[in-house]
C-alpha positions as CSV (number, residue, x, y, z in Angstrom):
1,M,40.7,-51.9,-69.1
2,P,40.1,-48.3,-67.7
3,S,42.1,-46.8,-70.6
4,G,39.7,-48.3,-73.1
5,T,42.1,-51.0,-74.2
6,V,40.6,-54.4,-74.6
7,R,42.5,-57.2,-73.0
8,V,42.0,-60.8,-74.1
9,T,43.4,-63.8,-72.2
10,N,43.5,-67.3,-73.7
11,I,44.2,-70.3,-71.5
12,P,44.7,-73.3,-73.8
13,P,45.4,-76.9,-72.6
14,P,49.1,-77.4,-71.6
15,E,49.5,-79.9,-74.4
16,T,48.6,-78.2,-77.7
17,L,47.0,-80.6,-80.2
18,P,47.0,-79.2,-83.8
19,T,43.6,-78.4,-85.2
20,W,45.1,-78.4,-88.7
21,T,48.1,-79.9,-90.5
22,L,49.9,-78.0,-93.3
23,V,50.2,-80.8,-95.9
24,E,52.8,-80.1,-98.7
25,E,51.3,-80.2,-102.2
26,L,53.9,-78.4,-104.2
27,R,57.7,-77.8,-103.8
28,V,59.8,-75.6,-106.1
29,G,63.5,-75.6,-105.7
30,S,66.6,-77.4,-106.8
31,V,69.8,-78.6,-105.2
32,E,72.0,-77.8,-108.3
33,G,71.9,-76.4,-111.8
34,D,71.4,-72.9,-113.1
35,G,67.7,-72.8,-113.7
36,P,65.2,-70.3,-112.3
37,D,64.2,-72.9,-109.6
38,V,67.7,-72.7,-108.0
39,F,67.4,-70.2,-105.2
40,G,70.4,-68.6,-103.4
41,Y,68.8,-66.2,-100.9
42,L,65.1,-65.1,-101.0
43,K,64.0,-61.7,-99.7
44,G,60.4,-61.7,-100.8
45,L,57.4,-64.0,-101.5
46,V,53.9,-63.3,-102.7
47,A,51.1,-65.6,-103.6
48,L,49.3,-65.0,-106.9
49,D,45.7,-65.7,-108.0
50,G,45.2,-69.3,-109.0
51,G,47.9,-70.8,-106.8
52,G,51.1,-69.4,-108.4
53,F,53.7,-67.3,-106.6
54,A,56.6,-64.8,-107.2
55,V,59.9,-64.5,-105.3
56,L,62.7,-62.0,-105.1
57,E,66.0,-63.8,-105.5
58,S,68.4,-61.3,-103.9
59,Q,71.7,-63.0,-104.9
60,A,70.8,-62.8,-108.6
61,Q,68.7,-59.6,-108.2
62,E,65.8,-61.2,-110.1
63,L,62.1,-61.3,-109.8
64,R,60.9,-64.8,-110.7
65,V,57.3,-65.8,-111.3
66,F,55.9,-69.4,-111.1
67,G,52.6,-70.9,-112.1
68,P,50.1,-73.0,-110.0
69,D,51.9,-76.2,-111.1
70,G,55.3,-74.8,-110.1
71,A,56.4,-74.1,-113.7
72,H,58.5,-71.1,-114.3
73,I,56.5,-68.3,-116.1
74,A,58.9,-65.3,-116.2
75,T,62.0,-63.7,-114.8
76,H,62.1,-59.9,-114.6
77,G,65.0,-57.7,-113.8
78,R,68.7,-58.2,-113.4
79,K,71.6,-56.4,-111.9
80,G,71.9,-52.9,-113.3
81,Q,70.7,-49.4,-113.2
82,G,68.4,-49.3,-116.2
83,P,64.6,-49.4,-116.2
84,G,63.4,-52.6,-114.5
85,E,66.9,-53.5,-113.3
86,F,68.1,-53.8,-109.7
87,A,71.1,-52.8,-107.6
88,D,69.9,-53.8,-104.1
89,A,66.3,-55.0,-104.4
90,N,65.4,-56.3,-100.9
91,G,61.7,-57.0,-100.8
92,L,58.4,-57.7,-102.6
93,M,54.8,-56.5,-102.2
94,L,51.6,-57.3,-104.1
95,D,49.0,-54.6,-104.7
96,Q,45.3,-55.0,-105.1
97,D,45.6,-55.1,-108.9
98,G,48.0,-58.0,-108.8
99,R,51.1,-56.0,-109.6
100,L,54.5,-56.6,-107.9
101,W,56.3,-53.8,-106.1
102,V,60.1,-54.1,-105.6
103,P,62.0,-51.6,-103.4
104,D,65.6,-51.0,-104.6
105,T,67.6,-49.1,-102.1
106,R,70.8,-48.4,-104.1
107,N,69.0,-47.4,-107.2
108,G,66.8,-45.1,-105.1
109,R,63.5,-46.3,-106.5
110,M,60.4,-48.5,-106.2
111,S,59.8,-50.5,-109.4
112,V,56.4,-52.0,-110.4
113,F,56.0,-55.1,-112.5
114,D,53.2,-57.1,-114.1
115,P,53.7,-60.7,-113.2
116,E,53.7,-61.9,-116.8
117,E,54.5,-58.8,-118.9
118,G,57.3,-57.4,-116.7
119,F,58.4,-53.9,-115.9
120,V,55.6,-51.2,-115.8
121,E,57.0,-48.1,-114.1
122,S,59.2,-46.9,-111.3
123,F,59.1,-44.1,-108.7
124,P,61.9,-42.3,-107.0
125,F,62.3,-43.6,-103.4
126,A,65.1,-42.6,-101.1
127,D,65.7,-45.2,-98.5
128,A,68.9,-45.6,-96.4
129,N,68.3,-49.2,-95.2
130,F,70.9,-50.9,-97.3
131,N,71.2,-54.8,-97.5
132,A,68.5,-55.4,-94.9
133,T,65.3,-57.2,-95.8
134,W,62.3,-54.9,-96.5
135,N,60.0,-54.4,-93.6
136,G,57.4,-52.1,-95.2
137,A,53.9,-53.0,-96.1
138,M,51.1,-52.2,-98.6
139,V,48.2,-50.7,-96.5
140,E,44.6,-50.4,-97.5
141,G,45.6,-50.8,-101.1
142,N,46.7,-47.2,-101.5
143,R,49.4,-46.5,-99.0
144,I,52.9,-47.9,-98.3
145,Y,54.1,-47.9,-94.7
146,R,57.8,-48.0,-94.0
147,P,59.4,-48.0,-90.5
148,S,62.5,-45.8,-90.5
149,S,65.1,-44.8,-87.8
150,V,66.2,-41.2,-87.5
151,S,68.6,-39.5,-85.1
152,G,69.4,-41.2,-81.7
153,N,66.7,-43.8,-80.7
154,R,63.9,-42.1,-82.6
155,M,61.8,-44.2,-84.9
156,L,59.2,-42.9,-87.4
157,L,56.7,-44.6,-89.6
158,R,56.9,-43.1,-93.1
159,V,53.7,-43.1,-95.1
160,Y,53.8,-42.9,-98.9
161,D,51.2,-42.8,-101.6
162,L,51.4,-45.1,-104.6
163,N,53.6,-42.5,-106.4
164,M,56.1,-42.9,-103.5
165,R,55.4,-39.3,-102.3
166,L,55.9,-38.9,-98.6
167,I,52.5,-37.9,-97.1
168,D,53.0,-38.4,-93.4
169,S,55.5,-39.4,-90.7
170,L,54.1,-41.0,-87.5
171,P,56.1,-41.5,-84.3
172,L,57.0,-45.0,-83.2
173,P,58.0,-46.2,-79.8
174,S,61.8,-45.9,-79.1
175,D,64.1,-48.3,-77.4
176,G,65.3,-45.6,-75.1
177,P,64.5,-42.1,-73.9
178,E,63.8,-39.6,-76.7
179,G,67.0,-37.7,-77.7
180,E,69.3,-40.3,-76.0
181,E,72.1,-41.4,-78.2
182,F,72.3,-45.0,-79.3
183,D,74.8,-46.9,-77.1
184,P,75.9,-50.2,-78.7
185,A,77.6,-51.3,-75.5
186,S,74.4,-51.3,-73.5
187,Q,72.0,-53.2,-75.7
188,P,70.3,-56.0,-73.7
189,G,69.9,-58.3,-76.7
190,A,73.5,-58.2,-77.9
191,F,77.0,-59.0,-76.8
192,Y,79.3,-56.1,-77.3
193,Q,83.0,-56.4,-78.2
194,E,85.6,-53.7,-79.0
195,M,88.2,-54.6,-81.5
196,G,91.0,-52.2,-82.6
197,G,88.9,-49.0,-82.5
198,R,85.8,-50.7,-83.8
199,Y,83.2,-52.8,-82.2
200,M,81.1,-55.9,-82.9
201,A,77.5,-56.4,-81.7
202,Y,76.5,-60.1,-81.7
203,S,72.8,-60.9,-81.3
204,I,72.3,-63.1,-78.2
205,P,70.7,-66.4,-79.2
206,F,67.2,-67.0,-78.0
207,Y,66.9,-63.4,-76.7
208,P,63.2,-62.2,-77.1
209,H,63.7,-59.4,-79.6
210,E,60.7,-57.3,-80.5
211,V,58.5,-58.9,-83.2
212,T,56.3,-56.5,-85.2
213,Y,53.8,-56.8,-88.0
214,L,52.1,-54.0,-90.0
215,D,48.6,-55.2,-90.9
216,K,46.7,-54.2,-94.1
217,R,44.6,-51.8,-92.1
218,G,47.5,-49.8,-90.8
219,A,47.6,-51.2,-87.3
220,V,50.8,-52.5,-85.7
221,W,51.0,-55.8,-83.8
222,S,54.1,-56.2,-81.6
223,T,55.7,-57.9,-78.7
224,R,57.7,-56.1,-76.0
225,P,61.5,-56.3,-76.3
226,G,63.0,-58.6,-73.7
227,D,59.7,-60.2,-72.8
228,P,59.7,-64.0,-73.5
229,E,56.0,-64.4,-72.6
230,Y,53.2,-65.0,-75.1
231,R,52.0,-61.3,-75.1
232,I,51.2,-59.1,-78.1
233,K,49.6,-55.7,-78.4
234,R,47.8,-53.9,-81.3
235,W,48.3,-50.2,-81.6
236,Q,47.9,-47.4,-84.0
237,P,51.1,-45.5,-85.1
238,G,51.1,-42.2,-83.4
239,G,48.1,-43.3,-81.3
240,D,47.2,-45.6,-78.4
241,T,47.2,-49.3,-77.7
242,T,43.8,-50.7,-78.5
243,L,44.2,-54.4,-77.8
244,L,46.3,-56.7,-75.5
245,V,46.4,-60.4,-76.1
246,E,47.9,-62.9,-73.7
247,T,48.0,-66.7,-74.2
248,R,49.1,-68.7,-71.2
249,R,51.2,-71.7,-72.1
250,P,54.0,-73.3,-70.3
251,P,57.4,-71.9,-71.5
252,V,59.3,-74.0,-74.0
253,P,62.9,-74.7,-72.8
254,V,65.9,-74.6,-75.0
255,P,67.5,-78.1,-74.9
256,A,70.7,-78.0,-72.9
257,V,72.6,-79.7,-75.7
258,E,71.5,-77.0,-78.2
259,R,72.3,-74.1,-75.9
260,D,75.7,-75.6,-75.0
261,S,76.5,-76.2,-78.7
262,I,75.8,-72.5,-79.6
263,I,77.8,-71.2,-76.7
264,D,80.7,-73.5,-77.7
265,M,80.5,-72.1,-81.2
266,M,80.7,-68.5,-79.9
267,R,83.5,-69.4,-77.6
268,Q,85.5,-70.8,-80.6
269,M,84.7,-67.6,-82.5
270,L,86.1,-65.4,-79.7
271,S,89.2,-67.6,-79.4
272,N,89.8,-67.1,-83.1
273,M,89.5,-63.4,-82.6
274,G,91.8,-63.4,-79.6
275,V,89.3,-61.9,-77.2
276,G,88.0,-63.0,-73.8
277,E,84.8,-64.6,-72.7
278,W,81.3,-63.2,-72.7
279,D,78.7,-63.6,-70.0
280,W,77.1,-66.8,-71.1
281,S,74.4,-66.5,-68.4
282,R,72.8,-63.9,-70.7
283,V,71.9,-66.7,-73.2
284,P,68.3,-67.6,-72.2
285,A,67.3,-71.1,-71.4
286,I,63.8,-70.7,-72.7
287,R,62.6,-69.8,-76.2
288,P,60.6,-66.6,-76.9
289,A,56.9,-67.5,-77.0
290,V,56.2,-65.3,-80.1
291,E,58.4,-65.9,-83.1
292,D,56.4,-64.2,-85.9
293,I,53.1,-62.4,-86.4
294,F,51.2,-62.2,-89.7
295,E,47.7,-62.3,-91.0
296,S,45.8,-64.3,-93.7
297,A,44.2,-62.7,-96.7
298,E,40.9,-63.1,-94.8
299,G,42.2,-61.1,-91.9
300,N,42.9,-63.9,-89.4
301,L,45.9,-63.5,-87.2
302,W,48.6,-66.1,-87.3
303,I,51.2,-66.4,-84.5
304,R,54.3,-68.7,-84.9
305,T,55.1,-70.2,-81.5
306,P,57.6,-72.9,-80.4
307,F,56.8,-76.2,-78.9
308,S,58.8,-79.0,-77.3
309,G,58.4,-81.3,-80.2
310,R,59.8,-81.0,-83.8
311,G,58.3,-78.8,-86.5
312,V,56.5,-75.5,-86.4
313,L,53.2,-74.4,-84.7
314,F,51.0,-71.5,-85.7
315,D,48.2,-70.3,-83.5
316,V,45.3,-68.9,-85.5
317,Y,42.9,-66.1,-84.2
318,S,40.0,-64.4,-85.7
319,R,40.1,-60.6,-86.4
320,D,38.6,-60.0,-82.9
321,V,41.4,-62.4,-81.6
322,A,39.1,-65.3,-80.7
323,Y,41.3,-68.4,-80.7
324,L,40.4,-70.6,-83.7
325,G,43.0,-73.4,-83.4
326,T,46.6,-74.3,-84.1
327,A,48.2,-75.4,-87.4
328,S,51.3,-77.6,-87.5
329,L,53.9,-77.7,-90.3
330,G,55.3,-81.0,-89.0
331,S,58.9,-82.0,-88.7
332,G,59.9,-82.6,-92.3
333,L,61.0,-79.1,-93.1
334,K,62.9,-76.2,-91.5
335,L,61.1,-72.9,-91.9
336,F,63.2,-70.1,-93.4
337,E,62.3,-67.4,-90.9
338,Q,63.4,-64.4,-92.9
339,V,60.5,-64.8,-95.3
340,T,57.0,-64.6,-93.7
341,P,54.5,-67.2,-94.9
342,I,51.5,-66.2,-97.0
343,V,48.0,-67.6,-96.2
344,R,45.0,-67.5,-98.6
345,G,41.9,-69.6,-97.9
346,D,43.1,-73.1,-97.3
347,L,46.5,-72.6,-98.8
348,V,49.9,-71.6,-97.3
349,W,53.0,-70.5,-99.2
350,L,56.3,-70.5,-97.3
351,V,60.0,-70.8,-97.7
352,A,61.7,-73.8,-96.1
353,T,65.1,-75.5,-96.2
354,D,66.2,-79.1,-96.1
355,E,69.0,-80.8,-94.2
356,L,71.5,-79.4,-96.7
357,D,70.1,-75.8,-96.2
358,V,68.7,-75.8,-99.8
359,P,65.8,-73.3,-100.0
360,Y,62.5,-74.3,-101.4
361,V,59.1,-72.6,-101.9
362,I,56.4,-74.8,-100.5
363,R,52.7,-74.6,-101.1
364,A,50.8,-76.5,-98.5
365,R,47.1,-77.2,-98.0
366,I,45.5,-76.6,-94.6
367,T,44.0,-80.0,-93.7
368,P,41.8,-80.5,-90.6
369,A,43.4,-82.7,-88.0
370,H,40.3,-82.4,-85.8
371,R,37.6,-79.8,-86.5
372,G,37.7,-76.1,-87.4
373,T,38.2,-73.8,-90.3
374,P,41.1,-71.3,-90.4
């Protein structure tokens, strides 16, 4: 393009046939009991060398480590304020030396653990994002990036070294004009309801909220808020957009019975609250085409996208966004969307739930359905 931005357009066949299937080879989790494999709510997942993994169990405030065979190796941390203890641990990162980094908002620190030996050290870290799942990232092995909101609609990307010293703050795009106060009543992706001097903002189902991903080189991949199309851009914080990627696929409709069921549920909620109706036409009839963005350890880009059948699809692109193929999770599991999958070589780690909403950590092998290597 005249600006120097590279634009890539993919036009796949209307009916996407998976190139690979993610075949489950290990499942860790339990319906009942009090062992370390009973998960309440997970807010972090990392894959370890050799096939093992670690998770942050936020309800118990524990860091749990499992081996390649799924056996429990160690549990680190507990609720508290002492060294290696957590008050509001809400995420998990892996550094290039294999150590685990856990942000703890209420204790005001970042704690570092060896997967087997446990607590190593901690650094003061003031972060005001209570309860929310961590959205920061380890970048280039020696920086930690953390998006942060400031006054009004302004957003900054805080850059820290590995001693959690703030070394830079880069401007991020805002939802509204700079300096304009946030107006909860005019958010396009939420229903607004006043209640006795307070208000409630309820996220609109199927609305295409912005999807963002911080890659390990410090670039940001994102969709545009309100845009349901399959379009993503790559840009540098504080800099310009360097790449636009568009994949042209037919939109995936929301089944009428599913949309009606969700609207009926919200209607009942409003009735219980004693308030009037919302504008149900604001509930989209098509699904957002981009549901998640992440990359493999090798640097390939993975895009989670819906399709009309059951299961989950991931489009896979090379680092220069050449389309490599599509991986299918199949219909046996429901992906837990709050935890991003991890891809290393031909293995994928992810969190899924069954029909009883019991969470499991799944390790799956990427098996060719046709030809190609992810």
